[in-house]
C-alpha positions as CSV (number, residue, x, y, z in Angstrom):
1,M,11.8,-23.5,-5.3
2,A,15.2,-22.9,-3.8
3,A,15.6,-21.7,-0.2
4,A,16.0,-17.9,0.3
5,K,19.6,-16.8,0.9
6,I,18.5,-13.3,1.9
7,K,15.5,-12.8,4.2
8,K,13.6,-10.0,5.9
9,G,15.6,-8.8,8.9
10,D,19.1,-9.7,7.5
11,T,21.8,-7.1,7.5
12,V,23.2,-6.6,3.9
13,V,25.9,-4.7,2.2
14,V,25.2,-3.0,-1.2
15,L,27.8,-4.2,-3.8
16,S,27.1,-1.8,-6.8
17,G,25.2,1.3,-7.8
18,K,24.9,4.7,-6.3
19,D,24.7,3.4,-2.7
20,K,27.7,1.0,-3.0
21,G,29.2,0.2,0.4
22,K,26.1,1.1,2.4
23,T,24.8,-1.3,5.0
24,G,21.2,-1.7,6.0
25,E,18.5,-4.1,7.2
26,V,16.2,-5.9,4.7
27,T,12.7,-4.5,5.4
28,R,10.9,-6.5,2.7
29,A,11.9,-9.4,0.5
30,L,10.2,-9.8,-2.9
31,P,11.2,-13.4,-4.0
32,K,8.9,-13.5,-7.1
33,D,10.7,-10.4,-8.5
34,G,14.1,-11.3,-7.1
35,K,14.3,-8.0,-5.2
36,V,14.8,-6.7,-1.7
37,V,14.0,-3.4,0.0
38,V,16.8,-2.2,2.3
39,A,16.3,0.5,4.9
40,G,18.0,3.8,4.0
41,V,19.3,2.5,0.7
42,N,18.1,3.4,-2.9
43,V,15.9,6.2,-1.6
44,A,13.7,7.6,-4.4
45,T,11.5,10.7,-4.5
46,R,8.0,10.8,-5.8
47,H,6.0,13.9,-6.6
48,K,2.5,13.5,-5.0
49,K,-0.5,15.5,-6.1
50,P,-2.6,16.8,-3.1
51,S,-5.7,14.6,-2.5
52,Q,-8.4,14.4,0.1
53,S,-6.5,11.8,2.1
54,D,-3.3,13.8,1.9
55,P,-4.1,17.5,1.4
56,Q,-0.5,18.5,1.6
57,G,0.9,16.5,-1.3
58,G,4.5,17.4,-2.4
59,L,7.6,15.3,-2.4
60,T,7.6,11.9,-0.7
61,K,10.7,9.8,-0.2
62,F,10.6,6.0,-0.2
63,E,13.0,3.0,-0.4
64,A,12.8,1.5,-3.9
65,P,13.6,-2.3,-4.3
66,L,17.1,-3.4,-5.2
67,H,17.9,-6.6,-7.2
68,V,19.2,-9.4,-5.0
69,S,22.4,-9.6,-7.0
70,K,23.4,-6.1,-5.9
71,V,23.4,-7.0,-2.2
72,A,25.3,-9.5,-0.1
73,I,24.8,-10.6,3.5
74,A,27.1,-8.9,6.0
75,D,29.3,-11.4,7.7
76,P,28.2,-11.8,11.4
77,K,31.8,-11.8,12.6
78,T,33.4,-9.0,10.5
79,G,30.6,-7.1,8.7
80,A,32.2,-7.7,5.3
81,P,30.0,-8.9,2.4
82,T,29.9,-12.7,2.1
83,R,28.2,-15.4,0.2
84,V,25.8,-17.9,1.8
85,R,25.8,-21.6,1.8
86,F,23.4,-24.1,3.4
87,E,24.6,-26.7,5.8
88,E,23.0,-29.2,8.1
89,R,23.9,-28.7,11.8
90,D,22.2,-30.7,14.6
91,G,19.7,-32.0,12.0
92,K,18.6,-28.5,10.9
93,K,19.3,-26.7,7.6
94,V,21.0,-23.5,8.5
95,R,22.6,-20.6,6.5
96,V,26.3,-20.3,6.9
97,A,28.6,-17.3,5.9
98,V,31.2,-18.6,3.4
99,K,34.0,-16.2,4.7
100,S,33.9,-17.0,8.4
101,G,31.8,-20.2,8.7
102,E,29.5,-18.5,11.2
103,V,25.8,-19.4,11.3
104,I,23.5,-16.6,10.1
105,N,20.6,-16.2,12.5
106,G,17.1,-16.4,11.2
């Protein structure tokens, strides 16, 4: 299995879709499905029927997962979308932003 280029806690930029250009933090990574959940992006509305646990019911908003190909990591230096490459620095495998060469924390 390949190493994850996008992980929980990363700041990402949305590349396509209705939320193109928005920036947010990855709250959940779903590697088996190849998707990520980004805070404040791809917000969907679900109609909930009242139940004993939630007697109010009504509309609930939640962040739906986005495909990994639709997001790119924000460059730590400029904030622009960038690709990620892996390098070995000080004997450790680290993620590096292709545009600036900066190490991505995490």
